[in-house]
N, C-alpha and C positions, 0 to 999 in steps of 0.2 A: 504493500500500500504506500510505503514511503516513496518508492520510485514513481508511482502514478501521481502522487501529490507533487513531487518535484517537476514532473513533466507538465502537469496542468498549471502549476505556478509559473513556470518559464513561458509557456504558451500565452497565459493571461498577461504576463508582463510584456511580452513581445507585442501583443495586440495593443496594449496601452501605449507602448513606445511608438507604434505606427500611428495611432491616433494623435499623439503629441507631435510627431514629426510632420505629418500631413497638415495638421492644423497650423503649425508654425509656418510651414511653407506657404500655405494658403494666405495667411496674414501678410507675410513678406511680399508674396506675389501681388496681392491686391493693393496694398498701401505703398509699396516701394515702386513696383513696376506698372501699377494701374491696370493690371490684367487679372481677370478672374480664372480660377481653376474649377470649373463646374464639376468635374469628376471627383473632386476631393470630398464632396459631401457624401457620395456613395461609399467611398473608401472608409471615411470616418464612421459612417453608420454601420457598415459591415463589421469592422474591427471592434467597435464599441460593443456591439451585441455579443460578439464572440468573447470579448474580455469579461463581460458581465456573467455569462453562463459558465465560463471556465472558472472565474472567481467564486461563483456559487458552489461549484463542485469542490473547490479547494476548501471553502468554508465548512462544508459538510464533512470532508475528510478530516479536517483539524478539529471538528466540533467547536467551531469558533463563531457560530451564528448567535445572534442575540438571544438571551434568555434572562429570566428574572433571578439573578444570583442570590439576592437577599432571601427570597422565599425558598429556593432550592437548598441553600446552605443552612437554613434554619431547621430543616427536616433531619430526622435521624438517617444514618448511613443506609440502613436497609430500605427505608422508604425512598431515598434518593435513587438507589439502584433500580427499584421497581418503576419509579417515575421516568427514569432514563429509558427503560424498556418500552413503557407505554408511549413515551414521546417518539421513540424510533418507529414504533408500529404505526402511529398516527401519521407521521411524516412520510413513511413508506407508502401508505395507502394513498395519501395525497399525491405523491410523486408518481405513483403507478397510474393514477387517473390523468395526470399531466402527460405522462409518457403515451398513454393510449390516445388521447385527443391530439397530441402533437402530430401524429401521422395524418389525421384528418385535416389539420391545419396546413400541413405541408402540401398535401395533394390539392386542397381547395385553392391554394395560392401558387400552384405550379405554373400558371401562365403569366405570372407577374415577373417583371425584370426591373432592375435599378434604372433610373432615368438616363444616366449618361454612360455607364459602363456596359449596360445591357447584361448584367450578371443576374442569373436566375435567383429570385428570392427564395425559392425552395432550398437552395444550397445554404443560404443564410439561416433559414429556419431549421435546417438539419442539425444544428448545434443543440437544439432543445432535447430531442430524444437521446442524443449522444451523451450529453452531460447529465441528464436525468437518470439514465441507466447507470452511470458511474456512481451517482449519489445513492441509488437504490441498492446497488451491490454493496457499497460501504455500510449502509444502514443495516442490511441483512447480516453482514459479517459482524458488525458491532453488536447487534442484538444477540447473535449466536454466542459471541464471546461473553456477553453479560449474563446470558441464561446459563451457559455451561461453565462459566468461570475460567475460561482460558485466558491467560495473561496476554496483554498487548506486548508485541515485540518491537523494540527499537523506537519507542515513542511514536507509534503510528498516529495516535490521537491524543491531544492534550486534554 
């Protein structure tokens, strides 16, 4: 899981770097050279969407999403463990529905293209089931480890 987390983190960071560089180039091009870069909005949109979904997967892998720590830490350890399992199951069910409907969403928008690059939007939306499946796999593994007590190796999740 650590390698998957590293790959997803690097990809998310690379996507954000592309967003930054293209946005910077667009500003320079527009205000210094008085010329627009219309294709840049397509690139920024695509890479921003990818960075968000890859970042969400990393957040689930690290168990770093928002929660109410005050309430969780006030509970006894046994209740916390059970709450963690229940939370994983609820999130897994939600993500399974997102996974299921993402294919409908992709096929419903298969005829859409970005305005300037003519890049198929279905490729942009394909990140949804990809990252959601990674999140589901991690949650299932984490739930299995919580139920059967197998220790986490190498600090997979904090």
